[in-house]
C-alpha positions, 0 to 999 in steps of 0.5 A: 625465576618460575615467575620472569620465564612464564614471564619469557613464553608469555611475551612470546605467544601475544595473547590471541584477542577477542573477536570484535562483537558482528556490527548491525545488519543494517539496511539503507532504502527510499524511494521517489515518484514524481506525477503529472495530471492534466484533467478537464471535459465538458463538466468539470468546471461544474464538478469543482465547484460543486466538490468546492475546489478548482480541476486544475493540471498541476505536477508533484512529488509524490513520494520521497521517504526513506526508510533504516531497518536493521538487526536490533537482536538474533529473533529482533529486528526494526525498522523506520520510515519517514515521508519527505512530500509535501512539505511535512515530515510523516512516519510512515513504519516505526516499528520493531520485528519479533520472529522466532520462526521463519514464517511467523513475526510479531510487529509493535509498534505503527504501521499498514493494516491488513487489509486490502489487496492493493493498499497493503502492498508497496506502491512500489507494486502499484499497476496505476498512479493509486489504489482503488477508490474503494479501499483509499476508503473503506481501508485501515490505513496506518496506525499504532497497534500490534500485528501477529502475522503467519504464512507459509505456501498455500496460505498467508495471515494477519491479525491486529489491534491498534489503536488509533491514531489521527489521520492528516486529511483533517478529520480531528483526533481521534483515540478510539481503537480497533482490530484489523483482519484478512487471511490469504489461502492460495488454491495454485501457487507456482510462481515458478509458472507464473500461475496464480490462484488468490481467495482472501478476505479481511474482516475489522471493528472500530470503537472511533470514540470520536468522529470518522470521515471517508473521503476519496480522490478519483485515483489521482492524488493531485486532485480534490477528494469528488466524494466526503463525508465530511466527519460524522460522530459513528460509534463503532465501524465494522469493515469487511472486504473479500478478493479474488486473483489470480496470474497464468503467465503473462495475465493476471486479474483481481476483482474486489468486494468491499462494504463499512457499516457505522453506528450510532444515532448520529448515522443509522446504520449507514453501509458504504459499499465499494468495490473494483475488477482489474485485470490487464498482461506484460506486452513483454513477458513477465509473469506478475510478481508475488510475495507468501509474506503477505498476501500481496502483489510485488516487485516487477523484475523485467527480463531486460533492464531497458538501456539506451541505445538498442538493448533491453527494452524493459517490461511492458504492461497494459491494464485496464481496471473499473472502480466503485465507490457508494458514500450515499447512506452517508450523504456523499454520494456515487462515483466510478472509474473506467480507468485503462493504463501503460506501463514502463519499466525501465529496470526493477526499480525504475517504471514510468506510469501512464493512465486515462481515466474518465471519473462518473460522479452521482448526475454529472457527466463524465471527468476525463484524465491524465495521469504519468508516473516518473518513480524511482527505488534505492 
């Protein structure tokens, strides 16, 4: 009788169901950038012959990227990013991030190395179509390795060790190893008033275990490499750079100096050098945003989104930059680029960038270029 009574009681009071396990937090995001470029000048044909490729107007999908990022465990996040532009599918990020405290993170996988102000950030936040010419040529790029990051209100630190991953610019397989580091100090940081003083330094060393190559386009991806060392046999590469950047209300500025020293019998201690100075102003009054975690520029958010028919006008920004790269000690010559730009941010996710530039290559007169980008992300 007792078992029967217990069964009847349980039938009246159903057992509570266990709460379902929470699903992993998942983000899907991406970007598309369409570029059109125009080139001219009295020496365009002559420079094209010198660099071995005709200089032509053109258009392309510069970036078409899809990323998936999610929480795999309480302290563990995964990130997978794929690039589809150019008729190829390539990994741009494949990493696991482990963070036990809010101001530190370990990352393992394939990712961007901590070096330089623009390239350590996102192309979504560039205020020119491309990074400065010397950054593009001298940065270690994306590699497979282990990264430690630490940040606070006043500093940002990134340090990594990596295994070389072959680049897609024609260099032979290089299975060397290296390390990269970048330290940022902010003696002034008041984002609510748009005030920032940023000082930073980057340092890296690499054992290539194969050929290295340093090449750069004139800050337009549709044009060929204007300076190119070709493949060089080097025993080691020492990279370094210094940065100064700041904002004051609607105004912003930055300056960088950088170099790479090559050691080995074939290069005989060649030193490659570059620098850039840039500045700009938001005509609509926005401050240029800044990401203190990585110590880089961040996404522009207009005070008013653009609305056709007399609504908001978005954010307007005028910019100027002077950049230079000297690969002369490696037999590839020098290039200087003078750029002016006007940017229109419809929303924080849609932007139109227009850049005009003059590229001075060795003893040639200037090559003139104009480039337009329409980009959006989601």
